[in-house]
N, CA, C, O and CB atoms as a CASP TS submission, in Angstrom:
PFRMAT TS
TARGET T0000
AUTHOR 0000-0000-0000
METHOD Language model
MODEL 1
PARENT N/A
ATOM      1  N   MET     1     -11.700  11.214   5.669  1.00  0.00           N
ATOM      2  CA  MET     1     -11.029  10.382   6.649  1.00  0.00           C
ATOM      3  C   MET     1     -12.073   9.725   7.518  1.00  0.00           C
ATOM      4  O   MET     1     -12.935  10.400   8.081  1.00  0.00           O
ATOM      5  CB  MET     1     -10.038  11.201   7.500  1.00  0.00           C
ATOM      6  N   SER     2     -12.004   8.434   7.631  1.00  0.00           N
ATOM      7  CA  SER     2     -13.031   7.720   8.361  1.00  0.00           C
ATOM      8  C   SER     2     -12.791   7.704   9.871  1.00  0.00           C
ATOM      9  O   SER     2     -13.683   7.330  10.632  1.00  0.00           O
ATOM     10  CB  SER     2     -13.121   6.318   7.851  1.00  0.00           C
ATOM     11  N   ASP     3     -11.610   8.101  10.305  1.00  0.00           N
ATOM     12  CA  ASP     3     -11.309   8.087  11.729  1.00  0.00           C
ATOM     13  C   ASP     3     -10.192   9.089  11.980  1.00  0.00           C
ATOM     14  O   ASP     3      -9.265   9.197  11.178  1.00  0.00           O
ATOM     15  CB  ASP     3     -10.909   6.655  12.217  1.00  0.00           C
ATOM     16  N   SER     4     -10.270   9.813  13.071  1.00  0.00           N
ATOM     17  CA  SER     4      -9.240  10.801  13.362  1.00  0.00           C
ATOM     18  C   SER     4      -7.935  10.154  13.817  1.00  0.00           C
ATOM     19  O   SER     4      -6.876  10.775  13.728  1.00  0.00           O
ATOM     20  CB  SER     4      -9.732  11.766  14.422  1.00  0.00           C
ATOM     21  N   ASN     5      -7.995   8.932  14.297  1.00  0.00           N
ATOM     22  CA  ASN     5      -6.809   8.234  14.756  1.00  0.00           C
ATOM     23  C   ASN     5      -6.620   6.981  13.910  1.00  0.00           C
ATOM     24  O   ASN     5      -7.393   6.029  14.016  1.00  0.00           O
ATOM     25  CB  ASN     5      -6.916   7.878  16.265  1.00  0.00           C
ATOM     26  N   LEU     6      -5.594   6.987  13.074  1.00  0.00           N
ATOM     27  CA  LEU     6      -5.388   5.862  12.164  1.00  0.00           C
ATOM     28  C   LEU     6      -4.417   4.833  12.742  1.00  0.00           C
ATOM     29  O   LEU     6      -3.437   4.465  12.094  1.00  0.00           O
ATOM     30  CB  LEU     6      -4.871   6.364  10.821  1.00  0.00           C
ATOM     31  N   ASP     7      -4.688   4.375  13.947  1.00  0.00           N
ATOM     32  CA  ASP     7      -3.873   3.331  14.559  1.00  0.00           C
ATOM     33  C   ASP     7      -4.438   1.951  14.235  1.00  0.00           C
ATOM     34  O   ASP     7      -4.300   1.005  15.010  1.00  0.00           O
ATOM     35  CB  ASP     7      -3.793   3.531  16.080  1.00  0.00           C
ATOM     36  N   TYR     8      -5.056   1.867  13.107  1.00  0.00           N
ATOM     37  CA  TYR     8      -5.630   0.608  12.661  1.00  0.00           C
ATOM     38  C   TYR     8      -5.209   0.383  11.220  1.00  0.00           C
ATOM     39  O   TYR     8      -4.565   1.233  10.606  1.00  0.00           O
ATOM     40  CB  TYR     8      -7.183   0.606  12.802  1.00  0.00           C
ATOM     41  N   ILE     9      -5.578  -0.766  10.694  1.00  0.00           N
ATOM     42  CA  ILE     9      -5.251  -1.088   9.316  1.00  0.00           C
ATOM     43  C   ILE     9      -6.196  -0.322   8.406  1.00  0.00           C
ATOM     44  O   ILE     9      -7.413  -0.436   8.556  1.00  0.00           O
ATOM     45  CB  ILE     9      -5.340  -2.618   9.057  1.00  0.00           C
ATOM     46  N   PRO    10      -5.670   0.456   7.466  1.00  0.00           N
ATOM     47  CA  PRO    10      -6.549   1.205   6.556  1.00  0.00           C
ATOM     48  C   PRO    10      -7.458   0.255   5.769  1.00  0.00           C
ATOM     49  O   PRO    10      -7.039  -0.816   5.330  1.00  0.00           O
ATOM     50  CB  PRO    10      -5.709   2.065   5.582  1.00  0.00           C
ATOM     51  N   ARG    11      -8.698   0.676   5.608  1.00  0.00           N
ATOM     52  CA  ARG    11      -9.696  -0.149   4.920  1.00  0.00           C
ATOM     53  C   ARG    11     -10.137   0.448   3.589  1.00  0.00           C
ATOM     54  O   ARG    11     -10.927  -0.156   2.863  1.00  0.00           O
ATOM     55  CB  ARG    11     -10.905  -0.343   5.810  1.00  0.00           C
ATOM     56  N   ASN    12      -9.621   1.644   3.270  1.00  0.00           N
ATOM     57  CA  ASN    12      -9.961   2.235   1.977  1.00  0.00           C
ATOM     58  C   ASN    12      -8.758   3.015   1.456  1.00  0.00           C
ATOM     59  O   ASN    12      -7.810   3.295   2.188  1.00  0.00           O
ATOM     60  CB  ASN    12     -11.212   3.158   2.094  1.00  0.00           C
ATOM     61  N   TYR    13      -8.824   3.352   0.189  1.00  0.00           N
ATOM     62  CA  TYR    13      -7.699   3.994  -0.492  1.00  0.00           C
ATOM     63  C   TYR    13      -7.315   5.329   0.163  1.00  0.00           C
ATOM     64  O   TYR    13      -6.132   5.610   0.357  1.00  0.00           O
ATOM     65  CB  TYR    13      -8.042   4.220  -1.963  1.00  0.00           C
ATOM     66  N   GLU    14      -8.305   6.136   0.498  1.00  0.00           N
ATOM     67  CA  GLU    14      -8.012   7.450   1.078  1.00  0.00           C
ATOM     68  C   GLU    14      -7.257   7.325   2.398  1.00  0.00           C
ATOM     69  O   GLU    14      -6.285   8.047   2.621  1.00  0.00           O
ATOM     70  CB  GLU    14      -9.306   8.233   1.294  1.00  0.00           C
ATOM     71  N   ASP    15      -7.690   6.421   3.274  1.00  0.00           N
ATOM     72  CA  ASP    15      -7.006   6.220   4.553  1.00  0.00           C
ATOM     73  C   ASP    15      -5.608   5.645   4.344  1.00  0.00           C
ATOM     74  O   ASP    15      -4.662   6.043   5.022  1.00  0.00           O
ATOM     75  CB  ASP    15      -7.827   5.290   5.457  1.00  0.00           C
ATOM     76  N   TRP    16      -5.480   4.710   3.405  1.00  0.00           N
ATOM     77  CA  TRP    16      -4.175   4.122   3.095  1.00  0.00           C
ATOM     78  C   TRP    16      -3.215   5.201   2.600  1.00  0.00           C
ATOM     79  O   TRP    16      -2.072   5.284   3.051  1.00  0.00           O
ATOM     80  CB  TRP    16      -4.318   3.002   2.038  1.00  0.00           C
ATOM     81  N   LYS    17      -3.689   6.019   1.676  1.00  0.00           N
ATOM     82  CA  LYS    17      -2.849   7.084   1.124  1.00  0.00           C
ATOM     83  C   LYS    17      -2.452   8.085   2.218  1.00  0.00           C
ATOM     84  O   LYS    17      -1.314   8.554   2.243  1.00  0.00           O
ATOM     85  CB  LYS    17      -3.586   7.811  -0.024  1.00  0.00           C
ATOM     86  N   PHE    18      -3.381   8.411   3.116  1.00  0.00           N
ATOM     87  CA  PHE    18      -3.087   9.304   4.237  1.00  0.00           C
ATOM     88  C   PHE    18      -1.999   8.700   5.121  1.00  0.00           C
ATOM     89  O   PHE    18      -1.068   9.396   5.526  1.00  0.00           O
ATOM     90  CB  PHE    18      -4.363   9.579   5.065  1.00  0.00           C
ATOM     91  N   CYS    19      -2.114   7.415   5.417  1.00  0.00           N
ATOM     92  CA  CYS    19      -1.114   6.740   6.256  1.00  0.00           C
ATOM     93  C   CYS    19       0.272   6.808   5.621  1.00  0.00           C
ATOM     94  O   CYS    19       1.260   7.102   6.294  1.00  0.00           O
ATOM     95  CB  CYS    19      -1.513   5.271   6.491  1.00  0.00           C
ATOM     96  N   ILE    20       0.334   6.537   4.327  1.00  0.00           N
ATOM     97  CA  ILE    20       1.633   6.537   3.636  1.00  0.00           C
ATOM     98  C   ILE    20       2.215   7.947   3.583  1.00  0.00           C
ATOM     99  O   ILE    20       3.362   8.174   3.970  1.00  0.00           O
ATOM    100  CB  ILE    20       1.488   5.970   2.204  1.00  0.00           C
ATOM    101  N   THR    21       1.408   8.888   3.099  1.00  0.00           N
ATOM    102  CA  THR    21       1.942  10.226   2.803  1.00  0.00           C
ATOM    103  C   THR    21       2.025  11.139   4.018  1.00  0.00           C
ATOM    104  O   THR    21       2.973  11.916   4.131  1.00  0.00           O
ATOM    105  CB  THR    21       1.095  10.884   1.759  1.00  0.00           C
ATOM    106  N   LYS    22       1.068  11.068   4.923  1.00  0.00           N
ATOM    107  CA  LYS    22       1.033  11.996   6.063  1.00  0.00           C
ATOM    108  C   LYS    22       1.621  11.388   7.330  1.00  0.00           C
ATOM    109  O   LYS    22       2.518  11.970   7.940  1.00  0.00           O
ATOM    110  CB  LYS    22      -0.395  12.436   6.331  1.00  0.00           C
ATOM    111  N   LYS    23       1.123  10.226   7.728  1.00  0.00           N
ATOM    112  CA  LYS    23       1.615   9.613   8.967  1.00  0.00           C
ATOM    113  C   LYS    23       3.055   9.145   8.830  1.00  0.00           C
ATOM    114  O   LYS    23       3.865   9.336   9.736  1.00  0.00           O
ATOM    115  CB  LYS    23       0.728   8.438   9.366  1.00  0.00           C
ATOM    116  N   CYS    24       3.376   8.524   7.680  1.00  0.00           N
ATOM    117  CA  CYS    24       4.726   7.990   7.472  1.00  0.00           C
ATOM    118  C   CYS    24       5.636   8.992   6.757  1.00  0.00           C
ATOM    119  O   CYS    24       6.859   8.850   6.781  1.00  0.00           O
ATOM    120  CB  CYS    24       4.656   6.694   6.669  1.00  0.00           C
ATOM    121  N   GLY    25       5.043   9.997   6.126  1.00  0.00           N
ATOM    122  CA  GLY    25       5.834  11.010   5.441  1.00  0.00           C
ATOM    123  C   GLY    25       6.529  10.500   4.183  1.00  0.00           C
ATOM    124  O   GLY    25       7.579  11.015   3.802  1.00  0.00           O
ATOM    125  N   ILE    26       5.952   9.501   3.545  1.00  0.00           N
ATOM    126  CA  ILE    26       6.548   8.919   2.336  1.00  0.00           C
ATOM    127  C   ILE    26       5.802   9.464   1.115  1.00  0.00           C
ATOM    128  O   ILE    26       4.604   9.224   0.967  1.00  0.00           O
ATOM    129  CB  ILE    26       6.491   7.344   2.373  1.00  0.00           C
ATOM    130  N   PRO    27       6.490  10.184   0.255  1.00  0.00           N
ATOM    131  CA  PRO    27       5.806  10.652  -0.957  1.00  0.00           C
ATOM    132  C   PRO    27       5.529   9.488  -1.899  1.00  0.00           C
ATOM    133  O   PRO    27       6.383   8.626  -2.108  1.00  0.00           O
ATOM    134  CB  PRO    27       6.646  11.728  -1.676  1.00  0.00           C
ATOM    135  N   LEU    28       4.341   9.473  -2.457  1.00  0.00           N
ATOM    136  CA  LEU    28       3.984   8.429  -3.410  1.00  0.00           C
ATOM    137  C   LEU    28       4.491   8.832  -4.793  1.00  0.00           C
ATOM    138  O   LEU    28       3.733   9.277  -5.655  1.00  0.00           O
ATOM    139  CB  LEU    28       2.443   8.187  -3.428  1.00  0.00           C
ATOM    140  N   THR    29       5.785   8.661  -4.968  1.00  0.00           N
ATOM    141  CA  THR    29       6.393   8.971  -6.256  1.00  0.00           C
ATOM    142  C   THR    29       6.216   7.789  -7.195  1.00  0.00           C
ATOM    143  O   THR    29       5.941   6.670  -6.762  1.00  0.00           O
ATOM    144  CB  THR    29       7.891   9.322  -6.094  1.00  0.00           C
ATOM    145  N   LYS    30       6.376   8.048  -8.467  1.00  0.00           N
ATOM    146  CA  LYS    30       6.262   6.982  -9.464  1.00  0.00           C
ATOM    147  C   LYS    30       7.274   5.873  -9.167  1.00  0.00           C
ATOM    148  O   LYS    30       6.936   4.691  -9.229  1.00  0.00           O
ATOM    149  CB  LYS    30       6.478   7.545 -10.893  1.00  0.00           C
ATOM    150  N   ASP    31       8.506   6.250  -8.848  1.00  0.00           N
ATOM    151  CA  ASP    31       9.561   5.280  -8.553  1.00  0.00           C
ATOM    152  C   ASP    31       9.226   4.438  -7.319  1.00  0.00           C
ATOM    153  O   ASP    31       9.380   3.216  -7.337  1.00  0.00           O
ATOM    154  CB  ASP    31      10.894   6.000  -8.345  1.00  0.00           C
ATOM    155  N   TYR    32       8.769   5.090  -6.255  1.00  0.00           N
ATOM    156  CA  TYR    32       8.419   4.370  -5.024  1.00  0.00           C
ATOM    157  C   TYR    32       7.290   3.375  -5.289  1.00  0.00           C
ATOM    158  O   TYR    32       7.355   2.225  -4.855  1.00  0.00           O
ATOM    159  CB  TYR    32       8.004   5.363  -3.912  1.00  0.00           C
ATOM    160  N   ILE    33       6.269   3.819  -5.995  1.00  0.00           N
ATOM    161  CA  ILE    33       5.131   2.958  -6.293  1.00  0.00           C
ATOM    162  C   ILE    33       5.579   1.742  -7.103  1.00  0.00           C
ATOM    163  O   ILE    33       5.183   0.616  -6.801  1.00  0.00           O
ATOM    164  CB  ILE    33       4.047   3.741  -7.057  1.00  0.00           C
ATOM    165  N   GLU    34       6.391   1.961  -8.113  1.00  0.00           N
ATOM    166  CA  GLU    34       6.868   0.853  -8.949  1.00  0.00           C
ATOM    167  C   GLU    34       7.687  -0.146  -8.135  1.00  0.00           C
ATOM    168  O   GLU    34       7.550  -1.356  -8.318  1.00  0.00           O
ATOM    169  CB  GLU    34       7.708   1.390 -10.115  1.00  0.00           C
ATOM    170  N   LYS    35       8.534   0.354  -7.241  1.00  0.00           N
ATOM    171  CA  LYS    35       9.341  -0.530  -6.402  1.00  0.00           C
ATOM    172  C   LYS    35       8.477  -1.344  -5.443  1.00  0.00           C
ATOM    173  O   LYS    35       8.720  -2.534  -5.240  1.00  0.00           O
ATOM    174  CB  LYS    35      10.363   0.281  -5.617  1.00  0.00           C
ATOM    175  N   ARG    36       7.466  -0.699  -4.851  1.00  0.00           N
ATOM    176  CA  ARG    36       6.592  -1.413  -3.914  1.00  0.00           C
ATOM    177  C   ARG    36       5.739  -2.452  -4.640  1.00  0.00           C
ATOM    178  O   ARG    36       5.525  -3.552  -4.129  1.00  0.00           O
ATOM    179  CB  ARG    36       5.686  -0.420  -3.163  1.00  0.00           C
ATOM    180  N   LEU    37       5.254  -2.103  -5.831  1.00  0.00           N
ATOM    181  CA  LEU    37       4.491  -3.082  -6.608  1.00  0.00           C
ATOM    182  C   LEU    37       5.346  -4.290  -6.961  1.00  0.00           C
ATOM    183  O   LEU    37       4.895  -5.430  -6.849  1.00  0.00           O
ATOM    184  CB  LEU    37       3.942  -2.441  -7.884  1.00  0.00           C
ATOM    185  N   ALA    38       6.561  -4.043  -7.382  1.00  0.00           N
ATOM    186  CA  ALA    38       7.466  -5.150  -7.718  1.00  0.00           C
ATOM    187  C   ALA    38       7.719  -6.021  -6.487  1.00  0.00           C
ATOM    188  O   ALA    38       7.741  -7.248  -6.583  1.00  0.00           O
ATOM    189  CB  ALA    38       8.808  -4.608  -8.278  1.00  0.00           C
ATOM    190  N   ALA    39       7.910  -5.385  -5.338  1.00  0.00           N
ATOM    191  CA  ALA    39       8.168  -6.131  -4.106  1.00  0.00           C
ATOM    192  C   ALA    39       6.956  -6.969  -3.703  1.00  0.00           C
ATOM    193  O   ALA    39       7.100  -8.148  -3.382  1.00  0.00           O
ATOM    194  CB  ALA    39       8.544  -5.172  -2.972  1.00  0.00           C
ATOM    195  N   PHE    40       5.773  -6.376  -3.716  1.00  0.00           N
ATOM    196  CA  PHE    40       4.568  -7.113  -3.318  1.00  0.00           C
ATOM    197  C   PHE    40       4.220  -8.225  -4.298  1.00  0.00           C
ATOM    198  O   PHE    40       3.618  -9.227  -3.913  1.00  0.00           O
ATOM    199  CB  PHE    40       3.394  -6.162  -3.192  1.00  0.00           C
ATOM    200  N   ARG    41       4.588  -8.056  -5.544  1.00  0.00           N
ATOM    201  CA  ARG    41       4.275  -9.076  -6.550  1.00  0.00           C
ATOM    202  C   ARG    41       5.304 -10.202  -6.583  1.00  0.00           C
ATOM    203  O   ARG    41       5.102 -11.211  -7.258  1.00  0.00           O
ATOM    204  CB  ARG    41       4.181  -8.438  -7.920  1.00  0.00           C
ATOM    205  N   ASP    42       6.409 -10.030  -5.855  1.00  0.00           N
ATOM    206  CA  ASP    42       7.446 -11.065  -5.786  1.00  0.00           C
ATOM    207  C   ASP    42       7.091 -12.054  -4.671  1.00  0.00           C
ATOM    208  O   ASP    42       7.424 -11.844  -3.504  1.00  0.00           O
ATOM    209  CB  ASP    42       8.861 -10.430  -5.539  1.00  0.00           C
ATOM    210  N   LEU    43       6.421 -13.113  -5.048  1.00  0.00           N
ATOM    211  CA  LEU    43       5.957 -14.086  -4.056  1.00  0.00           C
ATOM    212  C   LEU    43       7.077 -14.911  -3.443  1.00  0.00           C
ATOM    213  O   LEU    43       6.848 -15.665  -2.497  1.00  0.00           O
ATOM    214  CB  LEU    43       4.959 -15.007  -4.681  1.00  0.00           C
ATOM    215  N   ASN    44       8.288 -14.774  -3.975  1.00  0.00           N
ATOM    216  CA  ASN    44       9.449 -15.456  -3.396  1.00  0.00           C
ATOM    217  C   ASN    44      10.168 -14.594  -2.363  1.00  0.00           C
ATOM    218  O   ASN    44      11.060 -15.073  -1.664  1.00  0.00           O
ATOM    219  CB  ASN    44      10.421 -15.853  -4.494  1.00  0.00           C
ATOM    220  N   SER    45       9.784 -13.334  -2.266  1.00  0.00           N
ATOM    221  CA  SER    45      10.400 -12.410  -1.324  1.00  0.00           C
ATOM    222  C   SER    45       9.998 -12.763   0.109  1.00  0.00           C
ATOM    223  O   SER    45       8.825 -13.001   0.395  1.00  0.00           O
ATOM    224  CB  SER    45      10.002 -10.960  -1.652  1.00  0.00           C
ATOM    225  N   ASP    46      10.987 -12.792   1.001  1.00  0.00           N
ATOM    226  CA  ASP    46      10.689 -13.062   2.410  1.00  0.00           C
ATOM    227  C   ASP    46       9.757 -11.989   2.986  1.00  0.00           C
ATOM    228  O   ASP    46       8.876 -12.293   3.791  1.00  0.00           O
ATOM    229  CB  ASP    46      11.996 -13.131   3.232  1.00  0.00           C
ATOM    230  N   HIS    47       9.955 -10.735   2.572  1.00  0.00           N
ATOM    231  CA  HIS    47       9.107  -9.638   3.050  1.00  0.00           C
ATOM    232  C   HIS    47       7.656  -9.862   2.632  1.00  0.00           C
ATOM    233  O   HIS    47       6.739  -9.693   3.436  1.00  0.00           O
ATOM    234  CB  HIS    47       9.614  -8.283   2.509  1.00  0.00           C
ATOM    235  N   THR    48       7.456 -10.238   1.388  1.00  0.00           N
ATOM    236  CA  THR    48       6.104 -10.477   0.884  1.00  0.00           C
ATOM    237  C   THR    48       5.475 -11.681   1.578  1.00  0.00           C
ATOM    238  O   THR    48       4.304 -11.643   1.954  1.00  0.00           O
ATOM    239  CB  THR    48       6.126 -10.692  -0.638  1.00  0.00           C
ATOM    240  N   LYS    49       6.243 -12.732   1.745  1.00  0.00           N
ATOM    241  CA  LYS    49       5.727 -13.918   2.441  1.00  0.00           C
ATOM    242  C   LYS    49       5.296 -13.566   3.863  1.00  0.00           C
ATOM    243  O   LYS    49       4.242 -14.006   4.322  1.00  0.00           O
ATOM    244  CB  LYS    49       6.792 -15.036   2.471  1.00  0.00           C
ATOM    245  N   LYS    50       6.109 -12.776   4.555  1.00  0.00           N
ATOM    246  CA  LYS    50       5.796 -12.389   5.931  1.00  0.00           C
ATOM    247  C   LYS    50       4.559 -11.487   5.967  1.00  0.00           C
ATOM    248  O   LYS    50       3.708 -11.635   6.844  1.00  0.00           O
ATOM    249  CB  LYS    50       7.001 -11.671   6.579  1.00  0.00           C
ATOM    250  N   PHE    51       4.460 -10.559   5.020  1.00  0.00           N
ATOM    251  CA  PHE    51       3.298  -9.673   4.951  1.00  0.00           C
ATOM    252  C   PHE    51       2.023 -10.494   4.759  1.00  0.00           C
ATOM    253  O   PHE    51       1.017 -10.260   5.428  1.00  0.00           O
ATOM    254  CB  PHE    51       3.460  -8.648   3.802  1.00  0.00           C
ATOM    255  N   ILE    52       2.076 -11.456   3.839  1.00  0.00           N
ATOM    256  CA  ILE    52       0.918 -12.315   3.585  1.00  0.00           C
ATOM    257  C   ILE    52       0.585 -13.146   4.825  1.00  0.00           C
ATOM    258  O   ILE    52      -0.584 -13.344   5.156  1.00  0.00           O
ATOM    259  CB  ILE    52       1.183 -13.239   2.376  1.00  0.00           C
ATOM    260  N   GLU    53       1.615 -13.625   5.496  1.00  0.00           N
ATOM    261  CA  GLU    53       1.406 -14.414   6.717  1.00  0.00           C
ATOM    262  C   GLU    53       0.692 -13.583   7.786  1.00  0.00           C
ATOM    263  O   GLU    53      -0.196 -14.083   8.476  1.00  0.00           O
ATOM    264  CB  GLU    53       2.757 -14.934   7.264  1.00  0.00           C
ATOM    265  N   ILE    54       1.080 -12.326   7.916  1.00  0.00           N
ATOM    266  CA  ILE    54       0.504 -11.457   8.953  1.00  0.00           C
ATOM    267  C   ILE    54      -0.879 -10.949   8.559  1.00  0.00           C
ATOM    268  O   ILE    54      -1.819 -11.020   9.351  1.00  0.00           O
ATOM    269  CB  ILE    54       1.432 -10.270   9.225  1.00  0.00           C
ATOM    270  N   TYR    55      -1.005 -10.432   7.324  1.00  0.00           N
ATOM    271  CA  TYR    55      -2.225  -9.729   6.918  1.00  0.00           C
ATOM    272  C   TYR    55      -3.146 -10.541   6.013  1.00  0.00           C
ATOM    273  O   TYR    55      -4.302 -10.166   5.814  1.00  0.00           O
ATOM    274  CB  TYR    55      -1.858  -8.466   6.223  1.00  0.00           C
ATOM    275  N   GLY    56      -2.658 -11.626   5.474  1.00  0.00           N
ATOM    276  CA  GLY    56      -3.484 -12.453   4.606  1.00  0.00           C
ATOM    277  C   GLY    56      -3.346 -12.063   3.138  1.00  0.00           C
ATOM    278  O   GLY    56      -2.948 -10.951   2.794  1.00  0.00           O
ATOM    279  N   GLU    57      -3.688 -13.015   2.303  1.00  0.00           N
ATOM    280  CA  GLU    57      -3.563 -12.815   0.864  1.00  0.00           C
ATOM    281  C   GLU    57      -4.544 -11.766   0.346  1.00  0.00           C
ATOM    282  O   GLU    57      -4.203 -10.974  -0.533  1.00  0.00           O
ATOM    283  CB  GLU    57      -3.781 -14.128   0.135  1.00  0.00           C
ATOM    284  N   GLN    58      -5.748 -11.760   0.886  1.00  0.00           N
ATOM    285  CA  GLN    58      -6.764 -10.807   0.423  1.00  0.00           C
ATOM    286  C   GLN    58      -6.327  -9.365   0.698  1.00  0.00           C
ATOM    287  O   GLN    58      -6.435  -8.511  -0.182  1.00  0.00           O
ATOM    288  CB  GLN    58      -8.119 -11.091   1.107  1.00  0.00           C
ATOM    289  N   TYR    59      -5.838  -9.087   1.901  1.00  0.00           N
ATOM    290  CA  TYR    59      -5.412  -7.720   2.222  1.00  0.00           C
ATOM    291  C   TYR    59      -4.162  -7.347   1.417  1.00  0.00           C
ATOM    292  O   TYR    59      -4.014  -6.197   1.003  1.00  0.00           O
ATOM    293  CB  TYR    59      -5.134  -7.577   3.742  1.00  0.00           C
ATOM    294  N   THR    60      -3.281  -8.295   1.198  1.00  0.00           N
ATOM    295  CA  THR    60      -2.097  -8.036   0.371  1.00  0.00           C
ATOM    296  C   THR    60      -2.524  -7.623  -1.024  1.00  0.00           C
ATOM    297  O   THR    60      -1.971  -6.681  -1.592  1.00  0.00           O
ATOM    298  CB  THR    60      -1.182  -9.281   0.307  1.00  0.00           C
ATOM    299  N   ASN    61      -3.503  -8.321  -1.582  1.00  0.00           N
ATOM    300  CA  ASN    61      -4.020  -7.947  -2.897  1.00  0.00           C
ATOM    301  C   ASN    61      -4.674  -6.567  -2.871  1.00  0.00           C
ATOM    302  O   ASN    61      -4.608  -5.827  -3.852  1.00  0.00           O
ATOM    303  CB  ASN    61      -5.023  -8.989  -3.384  1.00  0.00           C
ATOM    304  N   GLN    62      -5.307  -6.224  -1.745  1.00  0.00           N
ATOM    305  CA  GLN    62      -5.898  -4.888  -1.601  1.00  0.00           C
ATOM    306  C   GLN    62      -4.808  -3.816  -1.635  1.00  0.00           C
ATOM    307  O   GLN    62      -4.961  -2.789  -2.296  1.00  0.00           O
ATOM    308  CB  GLN    62      -6.707  -4.788  -0.283  1.00  0.00           C
ATOM    309  N   ILE    63      -3.717  -4.061  -0.924  1.00  0.00           N
ATOM    310  CA  ILE    63      -2.593  -3.121  -0.924  1.00  0.00           C
ATOM    311  C   ILE    63      -2.054  -2.940  -2.346  1.00  0.00           C
ATOM    312  O   ILE    63      -1.784  -1.820  -2.781  1.00  0.00           O
ATOM    313  CB  ILE    63      -1.467  -3.617   0.023  1.00  0.00           C
ATOM    314  N   ILE    64      -1.903  -4.045  -3.055  1.00  0.00           N
ATOM    315  CA  ILE    64      -1.431  -3.972  -4.440  1.00  0.00           C
ATOM    316  C   ILE    64      -2.387  -3.123  -5.270  1.00  0.00           C
ATOM    317  O   ILE    64      -1.945  -2.292  -6.064  1.00  0.00           O
ATOM    318  CB  ILE    64      -1.296  -5.389  -5.053  1.00  0.00           C
ATOM    319  N   SER    65      -3.685  -3.321  -5.097  1.00  0.00           N
ATOM    320  CA  SER    65      -4.647  -2.541  -5.881  1.00  0.00           C
ATOM    321  C   SER    65      -4.572  -1.056  -5.542  1.00  0.00           C
ATOM    322  O   SER    65      -4.790  -0.216  -6.415  1.00  0.00           O
ATOM    323  CB  SER    65      -6.068  -3.057  -5.643  1.00  0.00           C
ATOM    324  N   TRP    66      -4.266  -0.718  -4.287  1.00  0.00           N
ATOM    325  CA  TRP    66      -4.122   0.692  -3.925  1.00  0.00           C
ATOM    326  C   TRP    66      -2.862   1.294  -4.538  1.00  0.00           C
ATOM    327  O   TRP    66      -2.866   2.453  -4.952  1.00  0.00           O
ATOM    328  CB  TRP    66      -4.091   0.850  -2.403  1.00  0.00           C
ATOM    329  N   PHE    67      -1.792   0.519  -4.597  1.00  0.00           N
ATOM    330  CA  PHE    67      -0.593   1.013  -5.284  1.00  0.00           C
ATOM    331  C   PHE    67      -0.874   1.211  -6.775  1.00  0.00           C
ATOM    332  O   PHE    67      -0.361   2.152  -7.382  1.00  0.00           O
ATOM    333  CB  PHE    67       0.588   0.031  -5.088  1.00  0.00           C
ATOM    334  N   VAL    68      -1.678   0.339  -7.362  1.00  0.00           N
ATOM    335  CA  VAL    68      -2.048   0.493  -8.773  1.00  0.00           C
ATOM    336  C   VAL    68      -2.887   1.761  -8.951  1.00  0.00           C
ATOM    337  O   VAL    68      -2.691   2.497  -9.918  1.00  0.00           O
ATOM    338  CB  VAL    68      -2.832  -0.756  -9.280  1.00  0.00           C
ATOM    339  N   LEU    69      -3.810   2.021  -8.035  1.00  0.00           N
ATOM    340  CA  LEU    69      -4.582   3.265  -8.099  1.00  0.00           C
ATOM    341  C   LEU    69      -3.684   4.483  -8.002  1.00  0.00           C
ATOM    342  O   LEU    69      -3.868   5.450  -8.740  1.00  0.00           O
ATOM    343  CB  LEU    69      -5.622   3.304  -6.989  1.00  0.00           C
ATOM    344  N   ALA    70      -2.714   4.446  -7.101  1.00  0.00           N
ATOM    345  CA  ALA    70      -1.770   5.548  -6.963  1.00  0.00           C
ATOM    346  C   ALA    70      -0.957   5.715  -8.240  1.00  0.00           C
ATOM    347  O   ALA    70      -0.689   6.836  -8.673  1.00  0.00           O
ATOM    348  CB  ALA    70      -0.840   5.315  -5.763  1.00  0.00           C
ATOM    349  N   GLN    71      -0.567   4.593  -8.841  1.00  0.00           N
ATOM    350  CA  GLN    71       0.172   4.615 -10.090  1.00  0.00           C
ATOM    351  C   GLN    71      -0.671   5.239 -11.204  1.00  0.00           C
ATOM    352  O   GLN    71      -0.160   6.002 -12.024  1.00  0.00           O
ATOM    353  CB  GLN    71       0.608   3.197 -10.478  1.00  0.00           C
ATOM    354  N   ASP    72      -1.935   4.916 -11.228  1.00  0.00           N
ATOM    355  CA  ASP    72      -2.854   5.472 -12.235  1.00  0.00           C
ATOM    356  C   ASP    72      -2.990   6.984 -12.122  1.00  0.00           C
ATOM    357  O   ASP    72      -3.249   7.658 -13.119  1.00  0.00           O
ATOM    358  CB  ASP    72      -4.227   4.830 -12.102  1.00  0.00           C
ATOM    359  N   GLU    73      -2.816   7.525 -10.914  1.00  0.00           N
ATOM    360  CA  GLU    73      -2.908   8.972 -10.732  1.00  0.00           C
ATOM    361  C   GLU    73      -1.820   9.700 -11.518  1.00  0.00           C
ATOM    362  O   GLU    73      -2.002  10.863 -11.879  1.00  0.00           O
ATOM    363  CB  GLU    73      -2.808   9.328  -9.248  1.00  0.00           C
ATOM    364  N   PHE    74      -0.705   9.046 -11.786  1.00  0.00           N
ATOM    365  CA  PHE    74       0.376   9.649 -12.574  1.00  0.00           C
ATOM    366  C   PHE    74       0.016   9.694 -14.059  1.00  0.00           C
ATOM    367  O   PHE    74       0.590  10.474 -14.819  1.00  0.00           O
ATOM    368  CB  PHE    74       1.686   8.867 -12.373  1.00  0.00           C
ATOM    369  N   LYS    75      -0.923   8.866 -14.460  1.00  0.00           N
ATOM    370  CA  LYS    75      -1.294   8.783 -15.873  1.00  0.00           C
ATOM    371  C   LYS    75      -2.339   9.827 -16.257  1.00  0.00           C
ATOM    372  O   LYS    75      -2.599  10.040 -17.441  1.00  0.00           O
ATOM    373  CB  LYS    75      -1.819   7.395 -16.191  1.00  0.00           C
ATOM    374  N   LYS    76      -2.927  10.466 -15.275  1.00  0.00           N
ATOM    375  CA  LYS    76      -3.987  11.453 -15.533  1.00  0.00           C
ATOM    376  C   LYS    76      -3.402  12.784 -15.952  1.00  0.00           C
ATOM    377  O   LYS    76      -4.144  13.731 -16.210  1.00  0.00           O
ATOM    378  CB  LYS    76      -4.864  11.641 -14.294  1.00  0.00           C
TER
END
């Protein structure tokens, strides 16, 4: 963990995963990951458009890559 207080935007996979699973209490299940990937990849979605507007396209792509990494953990 790069910081004891994660009141910032996660900058690496470990911090992102901690935020999702520990701070938010959301289990990274296969179903959840697939739904989030589908949502983030839907460029017509108002949620995705707003996320990109707030965080930028580069960070949105980073989030997608972290969901893909989480998805890959199920394949091991």
